[in-house]
N, C-alpha and C positions, 0 to 999 in steps of 0.2 A: 252261811246264809248271806243273802243280798240285803241291801238296805231295807227294802220293803218287807222282806221276811222277818228281819229282826224287829222292825217297827210293829208289825202285826203281832208277833210273839209277846212283845212288851206292852202292847196296847198304847202305843204312842204314834205320832205321825212320823213319816219318813224324814220330814224336815227336822224334827227333833233329833233323830239319829244323826243326820248330816251335821247339824249344829254342834252336837257334842263331839263329833269326830273332828270338826274344824277347831274346836276348843282344846283338843288333845285329851279329852276324857275317855274316848273310845279309841282303841288303837288297832284298826283292822289291818289285815294283809291285803295285798293286791293280787287279783287274778292275772297271771302272766299273759294270758291270751287276749283279754279284753280290757285290762286295767281297772275293772270294777273292784270296789271294796268288797272284801269277803270277811264276814264276822263269824266268830266261833261261839260255842256255847258259853264260854267264859265272858264274852262280850254281852250276852243276854243277862247274865248274873250281874255284871258291872253296870249295865243300863238300869236294871231294877234297883241296884244300890243307889245310883245317882238319883233316881226318882224318889226314893225314900228320903235321901238327904235333902232334896229340894222341898219335899213335903215338910220337913223340919225347919225350913227356912235358911239352909246353908246356901251361900252364893256359889257360882260356878268356880270362882277362884279358890274358895275354901274347900270345895269338893276336890279340886285338883290337888291341893295340899294333902288332903286326907288320903287320896288315892296314891300320891307319891310316897307317903310313909308306908302304906300297905305294899306298894310295888317293890320297895326296898327291904321288905321283911320286917319293918318296924311296926309296932302297934300304934295305930292312929288314935286309939281311945283317949289318951291324955289330951291330945290336941282337940278332939271332939268335945270333951268335957269343958276345956278352957274356952272354946269358941262359944258354946251354949251359955256358959256362965257369964261371959262378957256381953252377949247379945240380949239375954233375958231382961236386965234392967233397962236397956234401950227400948225394948219392945213394950215393957210396962209403961215407960214414960210416953211413948208414942200413943198408947191406948188412952192415957190420961189426957193428952193433947186432943185426940180425936173426940173423946167424950166432952171436953170443954167446947170444942168446935160445934158438936151436935147440939149442945145446950144453947150456944149463941144463936145457931140457926133456928132452933125451935122458938126461942124468945123473939127473934126477928119476925118469924112467920106470924106469931101471935100479935105482935105490935102492928104488923102490916095489914092485918085482916080488914081493918076499918079505914085504912089510908087510901085516898084516891090516887089513881095513876097521874103522873106528871109528865110534862113534855119538856125536853131540854130547852132552856131559854137564855143560855149564855152565862147564867149564874148557877144553874143546877143541871146536873146530868140525869140523875135518878134519885128522886126524893126518898125512895125506900132505903137505898144504901146510905144516903146522906143523913138519914135519921138515926143511924147507928152511931153511938158515941165512939170516939177514938179510944184505943187502949191507953193506959197511962204510959209515961215514958219508960218506966222500968220494964214493961212487958211488950212494948211496941216492936214489931218485927221490922228489921231494916231491909230495904229493897236492894 
């Protein structure tokens, strides 16, 4: 299969196929006559696997590790479990952070409902943002 045929079969863009090929996740052969990449049925299965792994949140580097284990005949399942187990607490923490951000935004929108617009005057840039209290030192983000 050519790039476009593989992309169509996997329901992805041709650029996705090219990107995964550049990253070394797909390993096509070359047509000796024109130098085009030629993909086999196994590449379609591999591409579908990559899409599933991406859907689960695996990075391309992690997918590369998983494929490397499989390519060497080793089960990548322990690695997959370890990666997910390590990532899940991080994802839950990020969700908490995003929920707190959404709450701050909702509170700001409510506070700003009755506030008039201001014009920068050398002392103030945007009175809406300036009306929001700074976080305490323990939680302040460093720039």
